[in-house]
RODO-2510 file (C-alpha; in nm, 4 decimals, decimal comma):
residues 223
     n   res          X          Y          Z
     1     m     0,0000     0,0000     0,0000
     2     n     0,1205     0,3513    -0,0805
     3     q     0,2229     0,5737     0,2069
     4     r    -0,0634     0,7806     0,3412
     5     r    -0,0269     1,1583     0,3225
     6     v    -0,1230     1,3762     0,6191
     7     l    -0,1618     1,7535     0,6027
     8     v    -0,0886     1,9137     0,9411
     9     v    -0,2290     2,2660     0,9675
    10     e    -0,0906     2,4412     1,2754
    11     d     0,0454     2,7948     1,3214
    12     e     0,2633     2,7126     1,6228
    13     p     0,5892     2,5763     1,4713
    14     t     0,6861     2,3717     1,7774
    15     i     0,3524     2,1902     1,7848
    16     a     0,3479     2,1460     1,4081
    17     q     0,6954     1,9914     1,4050
    18     s     0,6162     1,7648     1,6997
    19     v     0,2981     1,6356     1,5353
    20     a     0,4772     1,5883     1,2047
    21     a     0,7641     1,3997     1,3688
    22     r     0,5256     1,1617     1,5455
    23     l     0,3233     1,0936     1,2310
    24     r     0,6345     1,0432     1,0199
    25     g     0,7485     0,7967     1,2829
    26     e     0,4191     0,6128     1,2243
    27     g     0,5042     0,5848     0,8555
    28     y     0,3037     0,8716     0,7078
    29     l     0,4110     1,1328     0,4574
    30     v     0,3499     1,4696     0,6227
    31     d     0,3039     1,8204     0,4821
    32     i     0,2757     2,1257     0,7073
    33     a     0,0838     2,4496     0,6575
    34     g     0,0859     2,7405     0,9023
    35     d    -0,2170     2,9437     0,7945
    36     g    -0,5540     2,9114     0,6262
    37     p    -0,4653     3,0075     0,2678
    38     s    -0,1522     2,7919     0,2546
    39     a    -0,3495     2,4965     0,3963
    40     v    -0,6040     2,5147     0,1140
    41     s    -0,3240     2,5511    -0,1424
    42     a    -0,1330     2,2551     0,0024
    43     a    -0,4454     2,0361    -0,0018
    44     a    -0,4963     2,1194    -0,3686
    45     a    -0,1323     2,0668    -0,4670
    46     y    -0,0721     1,7497    -0,2642
    47     p    -0,4124     1,5907    -0,1896
    48     p    -0,3956     1,4465     0,1620
    49     d    -0,5536     1,1263     0,2858
    50     i    -0,6340     1,3021     0,6136
    51     v    -0,6012     1,6541     0,7584
    52     v    -0,5026     1,7426     1,1160
    53     l    -0,6447     2,0929     1,1433
    54     d    -0,6111     2,3571     1,4147
    55     v    -0,9132     2,5851     1,4563
    56     m    -0,7273     2,9094     1,5336
    57     l    -0,5207     3,0102     1,2309
    58     p    -0,3988     3,3294     1,0661
    59     g    -0,5440     3,4241     0,7280
    60     f    -0,8737     3,2493     0,7862
    61     d    -0,9614     2,9950     1,0522
    62     g    -0,9726     2,6186     1,0466
    63     l    -1,3491     2,6113     0,9999
    64     e    -1,3138     2,7934     0,6684
    65     v    -1,0224     2,5690     0,5722
    66     c    -1,2417     2,2665     0,6396
    67     r    -1,5274     2,4079     0,4305
    68     r    -1,3016     2,4764     0,1346
    69     i    -1,1183     2,1448     0,1459
    70     q    -1,4399     1,9455     0,1804
    71     a    -1,5996     2,1403    -0,1065
    72     d    -1,3197     2,0150    -0,3318
    73     r    -1,3345     1,6481    -0,2268
    74     p    -1,4299     1,4468     0,0822
    75     v    -1,1304     1,3934     0,3096
    76     p    -1,1186     1,2945     0,6793
    77     v    -1,0481     1,5931     0,9060
    78     l    -0,9283     1,5738     1,2667
    79     m    -1,0028     1,9169     1,4161
    80     v    -0,7843     2,0507     1,6979
    81     t    -0,9008     2,3288     1,9307
    82     a    -0,7205     2,5014     2,2164
    83     r    -1,0332     2,6382     2,3766
    84     g    -1,2075     2,3197     2,4819
    85     d    -1,5295     2,4895     2,3750
    86     e    -1,8155     2,2559     2,2827
    87     t    -1,9379     2,5202     2,0362
    88     d    -1,6119     2,4939     1,8422
    89     m    -1,6502     2,1183     1,8297
    90     l    -2,0109     2,1278     1,7095
    91     i    -1,9407     2,3925     1,4442
    92     g    -1,6381     2,1952     1,3274
    93     l    -1,8417     1,8779     1,2922
    94     g    -2,1089     2,0764     1,1124
    95     v    -1,8688     2,1970     0,8415
    96     g    -1,7285     1,8521     0,7734
    97     a    -1,4781     1,7609     1,0449
    98     d    -1,4860     1,3933     1,1436
    99     d    -1,3289     1,4001     1,4887
   100     y    -1,1744     1,6506     1,7270
   101     l    -0,9032     1,6848     1,9906
   102     t    -0,8631     1,9510     2,2580
   103     k    -0,5196     2,0930     2,3371
   104     p    -0,3154     1,9838     2,5167
   105     f    -0,3265     1,6308     2,3765
   106     s    -0,0872     1,3384     2,3762
   107     m     0,0886     1,2466     2,0533
   108     r    -0,0113     0,8879     2,1170
   109     e    -0,3806     0,9824     2,1191
   110     l    -0,3437     1,1932     1,8062
   111     a    -0,1741     0,9087     1,6187
   112     a    -0,4473     0,6698     1,7341
   113     r    -0,7250     0,9043     1,6162
   114     v    -0,5575     0,9414     1,2750
   115     a    -0,5306     0,5634     1,2411
   116     v    -0,8965     0,5124     1,3346
   117     l    -1,0165     0,7676     1,0789
   118     l    -0,8098     0,6086     0,8034
   119     r    -0,9324     0,2595     0,8930
   120     r    -1,2895     0,3784     0,8613
   121     v    -1,2239     0,5115     0,5119
   122     d    -1,0444     0,1894     0,4196
   123     r    -1,3148    -0,0406     0,5478
   124     a    -1,3682    -0,2889     0,2688
   125     a    -1,7029    -0,2755     0,0963
   126     s    -1,8560    -0,6228     0,1053
   127     v    -2,1948    -0,5455    -0,0454
   128     t    -2,3224    -0,4397    -0,3846
   129     p    -2,4905    -0,0989    -0,4271
   130     r    -2,8160    -0,0842    -0,2311
   131     q    -3,1393     0,0873    -0,3264
   132     l    -3,3300     0,2030    -0,0197
   133     g    -3,6316     0,4010    -0,1270
   134     p    -3,4977     0,7159    -0,2958
   135     l    -3,1425     0,6429    -0,1746
   136     r    -2,8810     0,4425    -0,3611
   137     i    -2,5678     0,3662    -0,1589
   138     n    -2,2590     0,2407    -0,3388
   139     a    -2,0251     0,1231    -0,0629
   140     a    -1,7411     0,0251    -0,2962
   141     e    -1,7258     0,3728    -0,4509
   142     r    -1,8431     0,5510    -0,1324
   143     r    -2,1074     0,7380    -0,3292
   144     v    -2,4694     0,8185    -0,2450
   145     f    -2,7489     0,9201    -0,4797
   146     l    -3,0842     1,0725    -0,3882
   147     e    -3,3094     0,9787    -0,6778
   148     e    -3,0690     1,0532    -0,9672
   149     t    -2,8706     1,3298    -0,7959
   150     e    -2,5385     1,2519    -0,6272
   151     v    -2,5150     1,3753    -0,2685
   152     h    -2,1808     1,5059    -0,1463
   153     l    -2,1115     1,3466     0,1951
   154     t    -1,8083     1,3724     0,4178
   155     p    -1,6393     1,0417     0,5077
   156     t    -1,8081     1,0352     0,8481
   157     e    -2,1500     1,1232     0,7065
   158     f    -2,1157     0,8365     0,4590
   159     d    -2,0179     0,5918     0,7353
   160     l    -2,3065     0,7119     0,9527
   161     l    -2,5596     0,6673     0,6718
   162     s    -2,4135     0,3263     0,5871
   163     s    -2,4447     0,2189     0,9496
   164     l    -2,8107     0,3246     0,9637
   165     a    -2,8683     0,1456     0,6311
   166     t    -2,7475    -0,1890     0,7674
   167     r    -3,0858    -0,2206     0,9418
   168     p    -3,3345     0,0133     0,7722
   169     r    -3,6234     0,1277     0,9938
   170     a    -3,4578    -0,0259     1,3029
   171     v    -3,3551     0,2099     1,5808
   172     h    -2,9806     0,2573     1,6290
   173     s    -2,8860     0,4014     1,9665
   174     r    -2,6371     0,6855     1,9891
   175     e    -2,4022     0,4547     2,1787
   176     q    -2,4200     0,1945     1,9005
   177     l    -2,3475     0,4566     1,6354
   178     l    -2,0570     0,5996     1,8340
   179     s    -1,9057     0,2541     1,8643
   180     t    -1,9649     0,1528     1,5025
   181     v    -1,8787     0,4766     1,3243
   182     w    -1,6341     0,6501     1,5567
   183     g    -1,4970     0,3575     1,7544
   184     w    -1,5853     0,5350     2,0803
   185     s    -1,7711     0,4068     2,3845
   186     d    -1,8110     0,7378     2,5708
   187     a    -2,1823     0,8174     2,5988
   188     f    -2,0909     1,1777     2,6876
   189     a    -1,9909     1,2264     2,3240
   190     s    -2,3416     1,1556     2,1932
   191     r    -2,3685     1,5194     2,0816
   192     t    -2,1197     1,4220     1,8108
   193     v    -2,3797     1,1856     1,6655
   194     d    -2,6534     1,4490     1,6869
   195     s    -2,4407     1,7038     1,5025
   196     h    -2,3652     1,4659     1,2163
   197     i    -2,7291     1,3537     1,1943
   198     k    -2,8311     1,7193     1,1601
   199     s    -2,5857     1,7656     0,8751
   200     l    -2,6929     1,4399     0,7089
   201     r    -3,0586     1,5448     0,7235
   202     r    -2,9792     1,8680     0,5439
   203     k    -2,8297     1,6683     0,2584
   204     i    -3,0668     1,3726     0,2139
   205     g    -3,3872     1,5121     0,3626
   206     a    -3,5068     1,5287     0,7225
   207     e    -3,7932     1,2889     0,6552
   208     l    -3,5536     0,9997     0,5866
   209     i    -3,4076     0,9931     0,9398
   210     r    -3,6434     0,9399     1,2308
   211     t    -3,5539     1,0508     1,5817
   212     v    -3,6480     0,8188     1,8658
   213     h    -3,6243     1,0544     2,1609
   214     g    -3,3954     0,9370     2,4360
   215     v    -3,2704     0,6461     2,2253
   216     g    -3,1319     0,7223     1,8815
   217     y    -3,2150     0,7267     1,5115
   218     a    -3,3585     0,5132     1,2334
   219     l    -3,3357     0,5335     0,8547
   220     e    -3,6965     0,5585     0,7346
   221     v    -3,7279     0,4126     0,3856
   222     p    -4,0178     0,2251     0,2173
   223     r    -4,0308    -0,1491     0,2663
***
């Protein structure tokens, strides 16, 4: 397998170099950008397999970087924030980030989060394209169509929809979705699921995802 490329976007040189050194030690190719505009340029010139993205950046912030990168092509984004503010996390997830870390963090945890995100993208597709009501999900190509129109999903949104589609109309608890999609078991992080569901509804239609209050969600498609 070819080496995976990571784009590290961080304006503090010491942190950027430390992250890059750890990821290179894990076998990744690493590019570094120190501000918003150079991050977008680097992603276009050397398309990364994953982006480690600080929120607070000169030029324009990490949220705008995430929007622009995701508009070009879906790529996993690990958002990093120094503020520990839940609002930052929810906004980041809303613009296409897949996971987040709060500074200070351990390099071991960062490397583990990167590996988990890449494994999710690499998960082998074992089923043929599925037609579920107006939705067609092609797992091998990681593409989704609503009627005849392709829907642009982030990697995490695709994995979340695919997880719901494994048992259409059945209720999937937030804890189950966290474990299946994110590999987490922390019920406190259930807001992460809610944020991604909100984004997914905007793209495929709110009527296709049913909320079961206090439990979780179900994909509502015709039998």
